[in-house]
C-alpha positions as semicolon CSV with decimal commas, in nm:
position;residue;x (nm);y (nm);z (nm)
1;X;5,204;7,077;9,641
2;X;5,097;6,926;9,314
3;X;5,382;6,802;9,100
4;X;5,307;6,906;8,749
5;X;5,375;6,698;8,442
6;X;5,643;6,940;8,310
7;X;5,847;6,894;8,629
8;X;5,824;6,517;8,597
9;X;5,921;6,538;8,228
10;X;6,216;6,764;8,313
11;X;6,341;6,524;8,580
12;X;6,294;6,233;8,342
13;X;6,500;6,415;8,079
14;X;6,778;6,475;8,332
15;X;6,783;6,105;8,421
16;X;6,786;6,009;8,052
17;X;7,078;6,244;7,979
18;X;7,268;6,113;8,282
19;X;7,202;5,756;8,169
20;X;7,297;5,821;7,809
21;X;7,597;6,051;7,843
22;X;7,724;6,043;8,201
23;X;7,741;5,669;8,252
24;X;7,443;5,629;8,483
25;X;7,366;5,261;8,495
26;X;7,010;5,134;8,475
27;X;7,029;4,984;8,821
28;X;7,138;5,324;8,959
29;X;6,826;5,483;8,815
30;X;6,604;5,204;8,951
31;X;6,767;5,236;9,293
32;X;6,703;5,612;9,295
33;X;6,343;5,554;9,190
34;X;6,286;5,305;9,471
35;X;6,455;5,537;9,720
36;X;6,217;5,815;9,613
37;X;5,913;5,594;9,664
38;X;6,028;5,480;10,007
39;X;6,126;5,835;10,107
40;X;5,778;5,959;10,010
41;X;5,629;5,720;10,266
42;X;5,831;5,861;10,558
43;X;5,756;6,149;10,792
44;X;6,016;6,361;10,611
45;X;5,803;6,376;10,294
46;X;5,608;6,694;10,390
47;X;5,933;6,878;10,463
48;X;6,075;6,773;10,128
49;X;5,755;6,887;9,954
50;X;5,775;7,226;10,125
51;X;6,143;7,265;10,031
52;X;6,077;7,178;9,667
53;X;5,776;7,409;9,660
54;X;5,980;7,694;9,808
55;X;6,263;7,636;9,561
56;X;6,022;7,632;9,267
57;X;5,852;7,948;9,392
58;X;6,188;8,118;9,428
59;X;6,297;8,010;9,079
60;X;5,976;8,119;8,912
61;X;5,947;8,440;9,112
62;X;5,595;8,378;9,234
């Protein structure tokens, strides 16, 4: 699965809105970012990619 730039921009916008209006602290965002990087290096990463790909396919109807 190739993560497209629009998906990354959308997730970035969600984080920005959570930081700005929902009280997300900067260290929370950094912690989530680090968790994502470490999670991508585990054996669970392919399963997560397949789940995200399936969810995106279901949402877009393709």
